[in-house]
Backbone as ProteinMPNN parsed JSONL, in Angstrom:
{"seq_chain_A": "XXXXXXXXXXXXXXXXXXXXXXXXXXXXXXXXXXXXXXXXXXXXXXXXXXXXXXXXXXXXXXXXXXXXXXXXXXXXXXXXXXXXXXXXXXXXXXXXXXXXXXXXXXXXXXXXXXXXXXXXXXXXXXXXXXXXXXXXXXXXXXXXXXXXXXXXXXXXXXXXXXXXXXXXXXXXXXXXXXXXXXXXXXXXXXXXXXXXXXXXXXXXXXXXXXXXXXXX", "coords_chain_A": {"N_chain_A": [[0.865, -1.24, -0.03], [0.544, 2.174, -0.843], [2.01, 5.063, 0.737], [2.611, 7.668, 0.118], [2.295, 10.226, -2.326], [3.894, 11.474, -5.127], [4.194, 14.359, -6.949], [4.873, 15.538, -10.201], [5.029, 18.859, -11.79], [4.713, 20.741, -14.15], [2.795, 20.203, -16.952], [1.574, 18.086, -15.646], [0.28, 18.766, -13.18], [-0.45, 21.395, -13.793], [-1.687, 22.766, -16.911], [0.609, 23.468, -18.627], [2.374, 22.956, -20.604], [1.588, 23.176, -23.4], [1.134, 25.951, -23.345], [3.692, 26.874, -22.924], [4.943, 26.018, -25.254], [3.521, 27.593, -27.159], [4.416, 30.111, -26.454], [7.243, 29.933, -27.112], [6.975, 29.463, -29.778], [5.774, 31.777, -30.83], [7.886, 33.693, -30.335], [10.025, 32.552, -31.711], [9.024, 32.544, -34.33], [8.685, 35.301, -34.785], [11.346, 35.857, -34.923], [12.097, 34.851, -37.271], [12.305, 32.148, -37.506], [11.25, 28.692, -38.147], [9.024, 26.662, -36.301], [7.713, 23.881, -34.61], [5.264, 21.694, -32.941], [6.279, 19.113, -32.763], [9.092, 19.457, -32.641], [9.156, 20.839, -30.252], [8.49, 18.831, -28.423], [10.836, 17.505, -27.803], [11.862, 18.915, -25.671], [10.521, 18.291, -23.356], [10.156, 17.78, -19.908], [12.828, 18.416, -19.369], [15.615, 20.184, -17.795], [16.862, 23.597, -17.681], [19.661, 23.726, -18.845], [19.821, 21.502, -20.499], [17.554, 21.964, -22.189], [18.406, 24.284, -23.554], [20.506, 23.165, -24.904], [19.134, 21.463, -26.666], [17.78, 23.254, -28.25], [20.112, 24.458, -29.419], [21.025, 22.311, -30.917], [18.891, 22.145, -32.736], [18.824, 24.652, -34.065], [21.325, 25.694, -34.261], [24.336, 27.684, -33.675], [23.676, 30.316, -33.999], [21.423, 31.241, -32.767], [20.146, 33.175, -30.187], [20.2, 31.959, -27.24], [19.911, 32.51, -24.397], [18.436, 34.876, -24.386], [16.147, 33.923, -25.75], [15.193, 32.003, -23.811], [14.797, 33.571, -21.508], [12.939, 35.569, -22.375], [10.733, 33.905, -23.181], [10.043, 32.6, -20.769], [9.551, 34.711, -19.047], [7.164, 35.812, -20.177], [5.534, 33.514, -20.102], [5.379, 33.042, -17.39], [3.91, 35.229, -16.472], [1.51, 34.806, -17.681], [0.768, 32.348, -16.597], [0.707, 32.783, -13.846], [-1.278, 34.654, -13.681], [-3.52, 33.226, -14.332], [-3.581, 30.111, -13.595], [-3.711, 27.192, -15.399], [-5.263, 24.559, -14.238], [-4.983, 20.979, -14.386], [-7.559, 18.703, -15.527], [-9.375, 17.01, -12.988], [-7.356, 17.336, -11.07], [-7.777, 18.935, -8.581], [-9.825, 17.382, -7.471], [-8.354, 15.037, -7.071], [-6.382, 15.872, -5.163], [-8.012, 16.51, -2.946], [-9.073, 13.964, -2.394], [-6.683, 12.539, -1.803], [-5.884, 13.881, 0.481], [-8.028, 13.505, 2.192], [-7.748, 10.662, 2.558], [-5.356, 10.442, 3.895], [-2.836, 10.411, 2.671], [0.705, 11.208, 2.293], [1.972, 14.04, 0.575], [3.947, 15.527, -2.03], [5.598, 17.944, -4.035], [7.644, 17.419, -6.979], [9.756, 18.796, -8.994], [11.254, 20.158, -12.002], [11.162, 22.901, -12.187], [12.164, 25.995, -10.6], [12.058, 27.018, -7.06], [10.913, 29.518, -6.605], [9.373, 29.884, -8.88], [7.456, 27.834, -8.61], [6.174, 28.544, -6.177], [5.234, 31.039, -7.018], [3.235, 30.494, -8.901], [1.613, 28.387, -7.861], [1.096, 29.162, -5.207], [-0.582, 31.549, -4.803], [-3.143, 30.477, -5.455], [-3.778, 28.67, -3.552], [-2.828, 26.007, -3.638], [-0.499, 24.844, -2.646], [-0.963, 24.391, 0.023], [-1.988, 21.939, 0.286], [0.259, 20.213, 0.143], [2.976, 18.526, 1.732], [5.559, 19.219, 1.25], [8.179, 20.288, -1.009], [10.321, 19.491, -3.737], [12.6, 21.235, -5.627], [13.839, 22.321, -8.83], [16.132, 23.929, -8.516], [17.205, 23.016, -6.314], [18.56, 20.564, -6.46], [21.239, 18.693, -7.712], [21.386, 17.019, -9.861], [19.274, 16.796, -12.562], [16.119, 15.442, -13.808], [16.474, 12.875, -16.221], [17.759, 11.694, -14.049], [17.501, 10.164, -10.792], [17.578, 11.826, -8.571], [15.85, 13.913, -7.748], [13.369, 12.742, -7.125], [14.189, 10.757, -5.334], [15.016, 12.443, -3.244], [12.618, 13.501, -2.636], [11.307, 11.343, -1.507], [12.907, 11.034, 0.709], [12.467, 13.462, 2.176], [9.781, 13.063, 2.897], [10.008, 10.938, 4.49], [9.64, 8.279, 3.68], [9.929, 4.942, 2.229], [11.191, 4.045, -0.987], [9.445, 2.16, -2.294], [7.091, 2.757, -1.082], [6.076, 4.999, -1.999], [4.456, 6.663, -4.788], [4.964, 7.959, -8.103], [3.687, 10.602, -10.003], [3.652, 11.391, -13.298], [4.101, 13.094, -16.437], [6.084, 13.145, -18.382], [8.639, 11.604, -20.448], [11.291, 11.751, -19.485], [10.831, 12.261, -16.776], [9.463, 9.802, -16.085], [11.568, 8.023, -16.474], [13.226, 8.978, -14.516], [11.968, 8.282, -12.145], [11.833, 5.499, -12.434], [14.596, 4.912, -12.572], [15.205, 5.45, -9.894], [13.872, 3.365, -8.593], [11.259, 3.766, -7.969], [7.777, 3.361, -8.042], [5.763, 4.441, -10.808], [3.117, 6.383, -12.213], [1.956, 7.211, -15.363], [0.51, 10.025, -16.816], [-0.118, 10.923, -19.777], [0.764, 13.935, -21.558], [1.418, 16.184, -23.887], [2.919, 14.351, -25.325], [2.836, 10.909, -25.881], [4.483, 8.309, -24.153], [7.317, 6.681, -25.552], [7.495, 3.214, -26.557], [9.652, 1.77, -25.123], [9.972, 3.311, -22.944], [7.358, 3.512, -21.821], [7.091, 0.901, -20.943], [8.385, 1.063, -18.517], [6.711, 2.079, -16.749], [4.229, 1.871, -13.948], [1.654, 1.968, -14.598], [-0.382, 3.435, -17.188], [-2.492, 6.146, -17.393], [-5.47, 7.864, -18.497], [-6.192, 10.38, -17.337], [-5.973, 12.593, -14.487], [-8.244, 12.09, -13.033], [-8.577, 9.309, -13.102], [-6.594, 8.28, -11.371], [-7.542, 8.196, -8.747], [-9.332, 5.933, -8.78], [-7.465, 3.965, -9.375], [-5.673, 4.004, -7.151], [-7.571, 3.323, -5.183], [-8.057, 0.699, -5.828], [-5.74, -0.553, -5.035], [-5.922, -0.792, -2.347]], "CA_chain_A": [[0.007, -0.003, -0.01], [1.35, 3.367, -0.955], [1.825, 6.04, 1.801], [2.862, 8.933, -0.353], [2.256, 10.554, -3.827], [4.921, 12.551, -5.625], [3.692, 15.018, -8.191], [5.442, 16.506, -11.102], [4.173, 20.001, -11.831], [4.337, 21.18, -15.554], [2.076, 19.072, -17.863], [0.812, 17.043, -14.853], [-0.643, 19.519, -12.349], [-1.001, 22.515, -14.636], [-1.609, 22.492, -18.277], [1.477, 24.547, -18.976], [3.288, 22.634, -21.682], [1.203, 23.809, -24.627], [1.382, 27.343, -23.269], [5.134, 27.109, -23.22], [5.113, 25.828, -26.734], [2.929, 28.776, -27.868], [5.314, 31.306, -26.314], [8.403, 29.713, -27.827], [6.538, 29.546, -31.216], [5.63, 33.295, -31.086], [9.162, 34.293, -30.37], [10.915, 32.095, -32.912], [8.385, 33.027, -35.619], [9.058, 36.686, -34.845], [12.784, 35.963, -35.239], [12.2, 34.264, -38.587], [12.574, 30.608, -37.442], [10.131, 27.827, -38.126], [9.038, 25.826, -35.154], [6.431, 23.016, -34.467], [5.148, 20.947, -31.685], [7.15, 17.908, -32.668], [10.302, 19.974, -32.247], [9.035, 21.174, -28.855], [8.468, 17.672, -27.612], [12.216, 17.148, -27.358], [12.203, 19.713, -24.504], [9.646, 17.968, -22.281], [10.737, 17.182, -18.745], [14.227, 18.698, -19.218], [16.078, 21.352, -17.105], [17.277, 24.633, -18.556], [20.861, 23.513, -19.657], [19.391, 20.558, -21.485], [16.606, 22.557, -23.186], [19.134, 25.123, -24.403], [21.281, 22.291, -25.757], [18.198, 21.036, -27.665], [17.66, 24.426, -29.227], [21.356, 24.602, -30.109], [21.085, 21.233, -31.905], [17.851, 22.322, -33.681], [18.881, 25.936, -34.723], [22.711, 26.094, -34.513], [24.957, 28.6, -32.749], [23.333, 31.694, -34.245], [20.216, 31.578, -31.976], [20.398, 33.864, -28.81], [19.581, 31.01, -26.341], [19.567, 33.159, -23.148], [17.255, 35.747, -24.671], [14.945, 33.068, -25.972], [14.78, 31.425, -22.604], [14.258, 34.611, -20.625], [11.675, 36.133, -22.863], [9.599, 32.943, -23.158], [9.575, 32.321, -19.413], [8.918, 35.908, -18.574], [5.75, 35.869, -20.768], [4.848, 32.369, -19.654], [5.028, 33.09, -15.977], [2.94, 36.218, -16.312], [0.329, 34.094, -18.156], [0.399, 31.25, -15.601], [0.429, 33.424, -12.5], [-2.55, 35.361, -13.81], [-4.609, 32.234, -14.415], [-2.971, 28.84, -13.758], [-4.681, 26.256, -15.903], [-5.184, 23.276, -13.617], [-5.415, 19.853, -15.152], [-8.769, 18.112, -15.086], [-9.226, 16.002, -11.901], [-6.347, 17.625, -10.135], [-8.312, 19.31, -7.312], [-10.504, 16.209, -6.859], [-7.359, 14.114, -6.516], [-5.839, 16.437, -3.887], [-8.989, 16.34, -1.843], [-9.096, 12.538, -2.088], [-5.464, 12.087, -1.055], [-5.865, 14.503, 1.811], [-8.996, 12.716, 3.066], [-7.164, 9.272, 2.824], [-4.131, 10.576, 4.712], [-1.512, 10.279, 1.957], [1.611, 12.33, 2.217], [2.084, 14.652, -0.755], [5.048, 16.413, -2.214], [5.829, 18.308, -5.449], [8.96, 17.151, -7.31], [9.721, 19.419, -10.266], [12.45, 20.789, -12.528], [11.033, 24.254, -11.967], [12.799, 26.531, -9.317], [11.07, 27.228, -6.018], [10.189, 30.821, -6.815], [8.29, 29.705, -9.957], [6.501, 26.978, -8.079], [5.436, 29.311, -5.22], [4.602, 32.111, -7.717], [2.148, 30.018, -9.657], [0.646, 27.648, -7.05], [0.884, 29.753, -3.931], [-1.739, 32.397, -4.731], [-4.401, 29.756, -5.573], [-3.943, 27.753, -2.384], [-2.546, 24.595, -3.929], [0.612, 24.547, -1.772], [-1.487, 24.142, 1.301], [-2.267, 20.482, 0.295], [1.434, 19.469, 0.116], [3.868, 18.481, 2.806], [6.857, 19.876, 0.905], [8.44, 20.32, -2.447], [11.781, 19.469, -4.147], [12.529, 21.928, -6.843], [15.066, 22.06, -9.741], [17.317, 24.625, -8.002], [17.668, 22.306, -5.004], [19.205, 19.33, -6.725], [22.443, 18.761, -8.441], [21.064, 16.338, -11.105], [17.898, 16.798, -12.937], [15.525, 14.185, -14.442], [16.042, 11.542, -15.729], [18.458, 11.261, -12.786], [16.47, 9.999, -9.842], [17.854, 12.609, -7.379], [14.644, 14.707, -7.316], [12.378, 11.83, -6.569], [14.707, 10.217, -4.108], [14.983, 13.453, -2.222], [11.237, 13.631, -2.193], [10.946, 10.212, -0.45], [13.637, 11.306, 1.903], [11.731, 14.543, 2.825], [8.551, 12.592, 3.477], [10.296, 9.799, 5.392], [9.062, 7.002, 3.196], [10.796, 4.131, 1.337], [10.903, 4.162, -2.458], [8.269, 1.326, -2.745], [5.954, 3.283, -0.289], [5.601, 6.144, -2.702], [4.202, 6.5, -6.245], [5.135, 9.206, -8.753], [2.706, 10.955, -11.143], [4.436, 12.07, -14.296], [3.683, 13.105, -17.901], [7.157, 13.236, -19.411], [9.539, 10.458, -20.508], [12.508, 11.933, -18.59], [10.292, 12.081, -15.478], [9.226, 8.403, -15.959], [12.863, 7.358, -16.394], [13.757, 9.377, -13.22], [11.312, 7.401, -11.175], [12.274, 4.126, -12.718], [15.982, 4.859, -12.124], [15.112, 5.426, -8.44], [13.14, 2.217, -8.165], [9.901, 4.303, -7.456], [6.61, 3.122, -9.007], [5.354, 5.692, -11.503], [2.023, 6.45, -13.013], [2.088, 8.23, -16.407], [-0.657, 10.601, -17.431], [0.531, 11.668, -20.939], [0.296, 15.346, -21.925], [1.591, 16.441, -25.36], [3.613, 13.226, -25.915], [2.692, 9.594, -25.329], [5.78, 7.747, -24.068], [7.774, 5.592, -26.507], [7.296, 1.898, -25.906], [10.649, 1.311, -24.173], [9.726, 4.119, -21.641], [6.143, 3.161, -21.335], [7.269, -0.332, -20.254], [8.884, 1.337, -17.144], [5.604, 2.678, -15.879], [3.377, 0.916, -13.326], [0.318, 2.051, -15.32], [-0.527, 4.756, -18.01], [-3.844, 6.541, -17.284], [-5.835, 8.914, -19.295], [-6.245, 11.623, -16.763], [-5.773, 12.513, -12.986], [-9.43, 11.486, -12.527], [-8.393, 7.829, -13.087], [-5.67, 7.959, -10.295], [-8.293, 7.8, -7.63], [-9.778, 4.557, -8.978], [-6.252, 3.058, -9.349], [-5.341, 3.833, -5.676], [-8.615, 2.567, -4.419], [-7.975, -0.74, -6.212], [-4.56, -1.06, -4.349], [-6.149, -1.009, -0.826]], "C_chain_A": [[0.907, 1.245, -0.026], [0.987, 4.387, 0.277], [1.934, 7.447, 1.28], [2.69, 9.07, -1.855], [3.129, 11.724, -4.132], [4.414, 13.101, -6.894], [4.738, 15.783, -8.869], [4.538, 17.766, -11.251], [3.792, 20.326, -13.349], [3.893, 19.982, -16.392], [1.387, 18.031, -17.01], [-0.191, 17.743, -13.884], [-1.251, 20.734, -13.074], [-0.767, 22.3, -16.037], [-0.728, 23.62, -18.916], [2.361, 24.258, -20.23], [2.859, 23.249, -23.074], [1.402, 25.342, -24.58], [2.738, 27.643, -23.439], [5.528, 27.025, -24.65], [4.701, 27.11, -27.484], [3.865, 29.931, -27.651], [6.645, 31.2, -27.137], [8.149, 29.895, -29.371], [6.4, 30.995, -31.606], [6.979, 33.918, -31.277], [10.059, 33.877, -31.594], [10.315, 32.443, -34.269], [8.801, 34.478, -35.783], [10.533, 36.87, -35.275], [13.131, 35.309, -36.527], [12.536, 32.824, -38.62], [11.261, 29.895, -37.546], [10.237, 26.868, -37.014], [7.673, 25.097, -35.15], [6.439, 22.306, -33.25], [5.989, 19.743, -31.541], [8.609, 18.308, -32.257], [10.286, 20.268, -30.737], [8.995, 19.957, -27.923], [9.809, 17.179, -27.1], [12.661, 17.893, -26.113], [11.506, 19.168, -23.18], [10.411, 17.287, -21.122], [12.184, 17.575, -18.481], [14.46, 20.051, -18.387], [16.707, 22.347, -18.193], [18.533, 24.31, -19.405], [20.465, 22.511, -20.736], [18.506, 21.102, -22.606], [17.46, 23.56, -24.048], [20.06, 24.342, -25.37], [20.394, 21.781, -26.953], [18.075, 22.078, -28.692], [18.815, 24.618, -30.103], [21.437, 23.554, -31.261], [20.037, 21.526, -33.026], [18.158, 23.577, -34.585], [20.393, 26.402, -34.938], [23.186, 27.184, -33.485], [24.363, 30.024, -32.851], [22.126, 32.154, -33.345], [20.806, 32.105, -30.604], [19.579, 33.078, -27.846], [19.087, 31.734, -25.04], [18.421, 34.083, -23.316], [16.017, 34.955, -24.948], [14.398, 32.539, -24.719], [14.089, 32.517, -21.665], [12.948, 35.239, -21.064], [10.467, 35.174, -22.824], [9.1, 32.755, -21.681], [9.033, 33.576, -18.675], [7.434, 35.965, -19.017], [4.989, 34.734, -20.192], [4.425, 32.52, -18.262], [3.957, 34.141, -15.706], [1.566, 35.639, -16.653], [-0.093, 33.087, -17.114], [-0.034, 31.784, -14.178], [-0.91, 34.121, -12.548], [-3.763, 34.324, -13.741], [-4.029, 30.792, -14.609], [-3.976, 27.8, -14.29], [-4.563, 24.91, -15.263], [-5.689, 22.115, -14.483], [-6.773, 19.221, -14.671], [-8.519, 17.007, -14.026], [-8.223, 16.382, -10.935], [-6.85, 17.995, -8.722], [-9.017, 18.183, -6.614], [-9.487, 15.194, -6.321], [-6.671, 14.591, -5.229], [-6.672, 16.204, -2.764], [-9.047, 14.906, -1.449], [-7.824, 12.072, -1.293], [-5.416, 12.704, 0.313], [-6.851, 13.741, 2.749], [-8.476, 11.268, 3.442], [-5.894, 9.288, 3.642], [-2.881, 10.286, 4.007], [-0.606, 11.454, 2.165], [1.729, 12.718, 0.762], [3.221, 15.549, -0.931], [5.205, 16.689, -3.764], [7.365, 18.026, -5.704], [9.101, 17.619, -8.758], [11.063, 19.986, -10.668], [12.301, 22.242, -12.435], [11.718, 24.732, -10.636], [11.68, 26.846, -8.29], [10.248, 28.509, -6.212], [9.048, 30.68, -7.842], [7.151, 28.88, -9.33], [5.566, 27.813, -7.054], [4.623, 30.457, -5.874], [3.277, 31.727, -8.389], [1.133, 29.32, -8.771], [0.293, 28.254, -5.753], [-0.405, 30.56, -3.9], [-3.077, 31.611, -4.835], [-4.676, 28.68, -4.567], [-3.55, 26.265, -2.585], [-1.394, 24.088, -3.047], [0.237, 24.014, -0.45], [-1.747, 22.561, 1.467], [-0.943, 19.675, 0.503], [2.257, 19.583, 1.371], [5.133, 19.289, 2.549], [6.954, 19.861, -0.528], [9.956, 20.194, -2.669], [11.772, 20.06, -5.504], [13.901, 21.875, -7.615], [16.252, 22.854, -9.245], [17.756, 24.085, -6.714], [18.293, 20.991, -5.202], [20.257, 19.536, -7.632], [22.183, 18.17, -9.879], [19.602, 16.266, -11.343], [17.388, 15.514, -13.531], [16.225, 14.019, -15.871], [16.822, 10.883, -14.549], [17.41, 11.081, -11.723], [16.615, 10.861, -8.64], [16.583, 13.37, -6.842], [13.693, 13.885, -6.576], [12.829, 11.071, -5.307], [14.767, 11.105, -2.938], [13.654, 13.679, -1.706], [10.828, 12.57, -1.198], [11.687, 10.579, 0.846], [12.934, 12.325, 2.831], [10.533, 14.039, 3.467], [8.788, 11.432, 4.448], [9.677, 8.498, 4.975], [10.1, 6.211, 2.298], [10.321, 4.362, -0.092], [9.62, 3.368, -2.74], [7.041, 1.759, -1.934], [5.375, 4.477, -0.993], [5.244, 5.834, -4.145], [4.27, 7.885, -6.871], [4.106, 9.415, -9.798], [3.552, 11.839, -12.075], [3.747, 12.058, -15.618], [4.751, 12.899, -18.812], [8.032, 11.959, -19.352], [10.691, 10.601, -19.519], [11.937, 11.798, -17.085], [9.968, 10.607, -15.132], [10.523, 7.743, -15.719], [13.537, 7.766, -14.963], [13.292, 8.494, -12.106], [11.762, 5.992, -11.261], [13.739, 3.941, -12.24], [16.133, 4.914, -10.546], [14.339, 4.267, -7.754], [11.86, 2.664, -7.503], [8.863, 4.013, -8.492], [6.2, 4.439, -9.575], [4.144, 5.424, -12.343], [2.194, 7.51, -14.097], [0.681, 8.747, -16.813], [-0.166, 11.481, -18.588], [-0.144, 12.982, -21.128], [0.524, 15.527, -23.396], [2.211, 15.211, -26.065], [3.337, 11.89, -25.23], [4.039, 8.943, -25.226], [6.083, 6.646, -25.149], [7.633, 4.288, -25.748], [8.326, 1.44, -24.79], [10.628, 2.078, -22.88], [8.415, 3.778, -21.066], [6.239, 1.837, -20.503], [7.839, -0.182, -18.807], [7.901, 1.853, -16.267], [4.924, 1.55, -15.133], [2.053, 0.87, -14.105], [0.323, 3.344, -16.062], [-2.077, 4.981, -17.948], [-4.104, 7.658, -18.176], [-5.905, 10.32, -18.742], [-6.073, 11.356, -15.223], [-7.025, 11.924, -12.341], [-9.191, 10.006, -12.247], [-7.353, 7.441, -11.955], [-6.449, 7.545, -9.132], [-8.801, 6.358, -7.72], [-8.526, 3.585, -8.907], [-5.868, 2.939, -7.896], [-6.316, 3.134, -4.919], [-8.475, 1.103, -4.642], [-6.75, -1.332, -5.53], [-4.803, -1.331, -2.847], [-6.85, -2.299, -0.626]], "O_chain_A": [[1.897, 1.327, 0.701], [-0.158, 4.491, 0.715], [1.412, 8.366, 1.911], [2.922, 8.108, -2.588], [3.099, 12.779, -3.497], [4.218, 12.355, -7.854], [5.436, 16.589, -8.253], [3.372, 17.712, -10.86], [2.629, 20.174, -13.723], [4.548, 18.944, -16.489], [0.685, 17.172, -17.542], [-1.354, 17.349, -13.795], [-2.441, 21.022, -12.946], [0.247, 21.706, -16.405], [-1.203, 24.529, -19.597], [2.979, 25.15, -20.81], [3.701, 23.769, -23.805], [1.772, 25.964, -25.576], [3.028, 28.649, -24.085], [6.308, 27.815, -25.181], [5.441, 27.626, -28.321], [4.104, 30.691, -28.589], [7.106, 32.165, -27.746], [8.992, 30.401, -30.112], [6.894, 31.386, -32.663], [7.211, 34.605, -32.272], [10.679, 34.664, -32.309], [11.044, 32.615, -35.246], [9.246, 34.848, -36.869], [10.908, 37.87, -35.888], [14.306, 35.201, -36.877], [13.003, 32.308, -39.636], [10.242, 30.412, -37.089], [11.297, 26.303, -36.745], [6.657, 25.616, -35.61], [7.444, 22.258, -32.54], [6.387, 19.348, -30.445], [9.273, 17.527, -31.577], [11.256, 19.992, -30.031], [9.416, 20.043, -26.769], [9.884, 16.508, -26.07], [13.703, 17.573, -25.54], [11.875, 19.55, -22.07], [11.192, 16.359, -21.33], [12.752, 17.136, -17.481], [13.577, 20.906, -18.327], [17.003, 22.001, -19.337], [18.505, 24.588, -20.604], [20.824, 22.753, -21.888], [18.667, 20.768, -23.78], [17.192, 23.639, -25.247], [20.35, 24.789, -26.48], [20.866, 21.689, -28.087], [18.247, 21.823, -29.884], [18.691, 24.888, -31.297], [21.845, 23.857, -32.382], [20.295, 21.173, -34.177], [17.787, 23.564, -35.759], [20.667, 27.347, -35.677], [22.459, 27.519, -32.55], [24.513, 30.833, -31.936], [21.882, 33.354, -33.214], [21.752, 31.575, -30.023], [18.418, 33.406, -27.603], [17.932, 31.554, -24.654], [17.508, 34.098, -22.49], [14.943, 35.274, -24.438], [13.183, 32.607, -24.536], [12.983, 32.339, -21.155], [12.008, 35.418, -20.29], [9.35, 35.566, -22.487], [7.898, 32.755, -21.415], [8.173, 33.477, -17.8], [6.562, 36.166, -18.171], [3.842, 34.942, -19.797], [3.291, 32.198, -17.907], [3.16, 33.964, -14.785], [0.576, 35.946, -15.989], [-1.28, 33.016, -16.795], [-0.946, 31.3, -13.507], [-1.613, 34.171, -11.539], [-4.819, 34.586, -13.167], [-4.009, 30.319, -15.745], [-5.004, 27.571, -13.653], [-3.757, 24.12, -15.754], [-6.675, 22.243, -15.208], [-7.05, 19.24, -13.472], [-7.599, 16.198, -14.149], [-8.212, 15.724, -9.895], [-6.378, 17.407, -7.749], [-8.892, 17.99, -5.405], [-9.701, 14.573, -5.28], [-6.414, 13.798, -4.323], [-6.214, 15.761, -1.711], [-9.069, 14.617, -0.253], [-7.898, 11.347, -0.3], [-4.925, 12.065, 1.243], [-6.541, 13.403, 3.892], [-8.763, 10.765, 4.528], [-5.407, 8.231, 4.043], [-1.896, 9.932, 4.656], [-1.073, 12.592, 2.212], [1.613, 11.896, -0.148], [3.487, 16.332, -0.02], [4.985, 15.826, -4.614], [8.226, 18.309, -4.871], [8.628, 16.938, -9.668], [11.912, 20.266, -9.822], [13.332, 22.894, -12.605], [11.828, 23.961, -9.682], [10.504, 26.923, -8.647], [9.036, 28.532, -5.998], [7.963, 31.245, -7.705], [5.983, 29.221, -9.518], [4.339, 27.739, -7.127], [3.537, 30.817, -5.42], [2.334, 32.517, -8.441], [-0.065, 29.588, -8.875], [-0.748, 27.903, -5.198], [-1.259, 30.297, -3.054], [-4.077, 32.098, -4.309], [-5.623, 27.901, -4.673], [-3.91, 25.402, -1.785], [-1.383, 22.895, -2.745], [0.997, 23.267, 0.166], [-1.724, 22.0, 2.563], [-1.013, 18.55, 0.997], [2.248, 20.629, 2.021], [5.696, 19.931, 3.435], [6.018, 19.498, -1.242], [10.758, 20.717, -1.895], [11.112, 19.577, -6.424], [14.927, 21.443, -7.089], [17.371, 22.447, -9.557], [18.627, 24.664, -6.065], [18.562, 20.303, -4.218], [20.223, 20.537, -8.349], [22.645, 18.685, -10.898], [18.806, 15.787, -10.535], [18.163, 14.58, -13.737], [16.489, 15.004, -16.562], [16.583, 9.745, -14.144], [16.44, 11.838, -11.751], [15.839, 10.682, -7.701], [16.332, 13.426, -5.638], [13.236, 14.267, -5.499], [12.058, 10.785, -4.391], [14.607, 10.679, -1.794], [13.47, 14.004, -0.533], [10.131, 12.822, -0.215], [11.141, 10.442, 1.941], [12.811, 12.126, 4.04], [10.211, 14.524, 4.551], [7.869, 11.0, 5.143], [9.24, 7.705, 5.81], [11.008, 6.801, 1.712], [9.203, 4.812, -0.343], [8.745, 3.915, -3.412], [5.991, 1.139, -2.106], [4.291, 4.937, -0.635], [5.697, 4.82, -4.677], [3.749, 8.857, -6.326], [3.682, 8.453, -10.438], [4.081, 12.877, -11.678], [2.936, 11.183, -15.921], [4.501, 12.512, -19.953], [8.132, 11.324, -18.303], [11.016, 9.657, -18.799], [12.632, 11.219, -16.25], [10.179, 10.199, -13.99], [10.605, 6.928, -14.8], [14.277, 6.988, -14.361], [14.057, 8.029, -11.261], [12.045, 5.356, -10.246], [14.068, 2.947, -11.592], [17.133, 4.442, -10.005], [14.19, 4.218, -6.533], [11.401, 2.016, -6.562], [9.015, 4.357, -9.664], [6.278, 5.462, -8.895], [4.075, 4.44, -13.079], [2.555, 8.639, -13.766], [-0.212, 7.954, -17.114], [0.163, 12.65, -18.386], [-1.343, 13.17, -20.924], [-0.272, 14.955, -24.141], [2.043, 15.051, -27.274], [3.611, 11.78, -24.035], [4.761, 9.018, -26.22], [5.232, 5.853, -25.551], [7.645, 4.238, -24.518], [7.98, 0.863, -23.759], [11.153, 1.633, -21.86], [8.322, 3.746, -19.839], [5.552, 1.687, -19.493], [7.796, -1.112, -18.002], [8.186, 2.073, -15.09], [4.989, 0.4, -15.566], [1.433, -0.186, -14.23], [0.973, 4.292, -15.622], [-2.854, 4.131, -18.385], [-3.189, 8.36, -18.606], [-5.727, 11.309, -19.453], [-6.032, 10.228, -14.733], [-6.948, 11.334, -11.263], [-9.601, 9.521, -11.193], [-7.294, 6.252, -11.642], [-6.061, 6.56, -8.504], [-8.677, 5.629, -6.735], [-8.648, 2.476, -8.386], [-5.741, 1.81, -7.422], [-5.95, 2.366, -4.029], [-8.745, 0.315, -3.736], [-6.689, -2.558, -5.434], [-4.011, -1.997, -2.181], [-7.134, -2.678, 0.51]]}, "name": "protein", "num_of_chains": 1, "seq": "XXXXXXXXXXXXXXXXXXXXXXXXXXXXXXXXXXXXXXXXXXXXXXXXXXXXXXXXXXXXXXXXXXXXXXXXXXXXXXXXXXXXXXXXXXXXXXXXXXXXXXXXXXXXXXXXXXXXXXXXXXXXXXXXXXXXXXXXXXXXXXXXXXXXXXXXXXXXXXXXXXXXXXXXXXXXXXXXXXXXXXXXXXXXXXXXXXXXXXXXXXXXXXXXXXXXXXXX"}
């Protein structure tokens, strides 16, 4: 029986991935570059240095990577702070987990200021025991450090927690840490070799409640 649930944030708790894509698309189009959602999918679940490397591979050295990053995330955070688009079933799942006495923690590649700026004003952080953020770990996903630290903060063993993730790098991070993982795909369904590393793949956060009930 699971004692704790570990939540990714972007693409899992909030519907931010397509919004991020739209902001990158606007900027790159303004700069005269062609961009599409298939190119964007290579960024999913990665931290800033890896994302910038992907852009470098896609567009070469002439792209002003730092300006692209700063401008996109400045616009994105204004957009998300004003009206965070929560994923369907998210609030219902939080209330269910709280009622059942599960420990809950956020484990994200985003830094703490961003997490608190987006989720704090709408009362979401009150549901969680803690958070592990991207600026608090040395190794980002798919390295398991983020999720292992989450288990440590909650005082649970790896097999007593379950991770909720949407990205392939997040799935692999959980798998590499020997932590069960549920995938709720967002923009990209995991490739077969990654999908095989999940405990189960569900259509939405609504379905997590039924899955957990069946484990009791």
